N, C-alpha and C positions, 0 to 999 in steps of 0.2 A: 773407607768412608763411614761404614757402619760403626766401627770401633770409635772413630773420632766423634761421631754424633752421640753415641752412648755416653762417652766421657763428658761431652758438653752438656747433655741433658741432665746427667747426675749432678754436675757441679752447679749449674744454674737452677736446677730444681730445688736443691738445698737452699740456695740463696733466695729463691722465690718464697719459700715457706718461712724462712727465718730472717729475711732482710729487714723487717721492721724492728725486731729485737736488736739486731746487729747495728742498724743505723742509730737507733735511740741510745744504745749503750755507748757507741763510739763518739757520739756528740755530747755526752754527759747530760742528756735530757732526763728530767725528773717529772713525775706526775704533778699536775697543778689543779687545785680544787676551785670550785665556783667561788668560795669565799676569798680566795687569793686573787682571782682574776674574773670578776663579774662581767666586765666589759667584753672580754674575750669570749666567755661562755654565751653572752647575749647575742653577739654577732654570729658565732658558730651555729647556735641553735636556730636562729632566724634563717640563715642561708641554707642550712641542711634541710629544714622544713620546706623551703622554697624549691630546692632541688630534689625533694623527695628521697633524701638519703638518711641513713642512720647517723646520729651524731658521733663523730670520731672521738677517740680518747685524746685528751689534750695534755701536752707536755711543755715544760719550760726548760730552755737551755740557758744556764746562767752565764751568758757572755754579752759583752757590750755592743758588738757589731749587730745591727738589725738584720735579721734573716728569718726564714721559716722553711719547713719542708713537710711534705706528706709522705707517708709510707703505709704499707699494708697490701696484701694480695687482692683484696676486694673490698667493697664498701662496708661489709660487715666486720672486717678485721682491720679497719683503717685507724691510723693515728696521725695527728698533726702536732708538730713541735714548733714553737716560736721562741725567739731569743728574748732576754730581758730588754735588750736594746730596742727591739721592734716594738714592744709594748710601751716603752717610754717615749719613742720618737713619733709613732704614727698617730694621726688624729683619727676620728671615727670613720670617715670616708676612706682613708688610706688603709686602715686595718681591715675594713670590709672588702676592699679590693684584693688585698693579700690573701685573706681567708677564702674568698671566692676562687682565686687562682688555685689554691691548694685543694679545695673541694672538687674543682674541675679535674685535677689529676686523678682523684679518687673515682669520680663518676666516669671518666674516660678509660678506666682500667689501664692507666699508664704503666703501673708496675708490671702487669702482665705483658704489655707490649715491649717494655724494656727487657724483660726476661727472655722473650722469644728472640729479640734482636741479639741479646748476649749469647743465647744458645747457638744461633747461626754463626756469629762471629767466632765463638769458641770452636765450633766444628771446622770452620775454614782454617783456623790456626792449627788445629790438630792435623788436618789433612795435609797442610803445607809441611809440617814437621815430618810426618810419616813419608810424604813424597820425597823429601830430601834424603832421609836415611835409607829408605827401601827402594827408591826409584833412581834418582840421579846421583846419589852420594857414594855409590859403590863402583861397579865395573864400568858404568857409563861415564865416569868422571873423565877418562882419557879422551872420549869422543865429544866432549863439550856438554855432556849431560849434567855434569857436576855444576857447571855455571848456571844452567837453566834451573836446576834444583835449588841452588843457592839464591837465585833471584826470586824463586817461588817462596822460599823460606822467609825472605825479607819482605817482599811486596804483598803477599797474600794477607798476613796479619795486619799490615797497614790498611789495606783495602777493607778488611773486616772491621777495624776500629772506626774508619771513616764512615762506613755504613751505619754502625751503631751510633756514632755521634750525630750523623744526619737525622736519624730517627729521633734521638733525644732532643735535638734542636727543634724539630717539627712539633714535638709534643709540647714544648714550651710555648711556641706560637699559638697552638690550639688551646692550651690552658689559659693563656691571656685572653683570647677571644671568648672562650666559654665563660670565663670569670666575669668579663664585662657584660656579657649577655645575662648572666645570673643576677648581677646587681641591677642592671638596667641602664648603666652608663659607664664609660671607660675612665672618667676623670679621676676617680679615687685611685685606681690601679696605676694610671699614668703618673700621678703625683707620688705614689708609693715607690714606683720603680726609679723615679728620679732621685728620691731620697736614698733609697737602697744603694744605688750606684755611687752616689757621692760619699756616703758614710763608709761603705765597704772598701773604698780605695784608701781610707785613712785608718780604719780600725781593723786590725788583724783578727782572724777567727781561727781558733785551734780545733780543726776537725780534719779527719783523713780525707783524701781525694774522693774515695767512694761515697762518702756522705756529702761532701761539698757538691757533688754532681746532682744531688737531690734538691738542693736549695733553690729558692725562687730567683736568687741572684748568686752567681758563683762567687764565693768569698775568697777569690784569689786575685791579686793585682793583674791588670791587663799587661800582657807582654808584647813580644814582637810578633812577626808573621806566623811563626810555627806554633807558638802557644795559642794564638787566635785560631789557627787551623784545627788544632786538636782540642778546642774548648767544647764542653758539653752544652754550653748555652750560646744562643745567638747574641750578637751585640745588642746592648741595651738600647742604643739609638734606633736600631731597626725594629725592635719590639715596640718601642714607644711610637714610632712612626706608623706602624701597622695599627696600633690602637687608635691613633688620631684619625686614621682613615676609615675607621669603622662607623657604620650607621647602626646605632643601638636604639631600640624602641623601649621606652619604659613600660 
């Protein structure tokens, strides 16, 4: 168990410190200046001041599908990337809702939470593998221990992934709620999520799965039961319903 935990900590510790650079590079994000996106900078600076956060570095992803993500291990090392499609399609209220959602991920230290969850999931997976090879995979195989170890090898990683996905989904709900509170009303974010859901079903986005998990809306087409089960995001309809049920004071 100790060895498994050490492996998990090393792997996810590296991801924690370099995840922002990896995510930005894999999405093709490039720095964007105030002159290129004055509206984006105005919204970001206003909300960051309201939330008492440093202004994150801003990046543009040159893709047509509207989307955005935040990354960075803490508010002082945060970055927010938005797609060209997002800037073109969102009105001011919708853009404000999206940026508030991403700033909430930064303020809530969701990268840290996700890293801890990934460490636990990684440790469980390593323990299952070691249990198979050193526990039930050898001489105990004839007494049924091999079957138990095989089930452990298969089911433990699935349980670990489900735990990780459950935490990821909960953080999305929390970022929605925190973002609406930050702005003072949920209408802009609700409208943005509706637009994001509609456009991302029609416009593909070329990003790896690890980066798509960071997006405000997962840029993958909705699939059948199993793809929904292993989605890193809760259903958009449920997120929107939760926002509609919120009572937000301006």
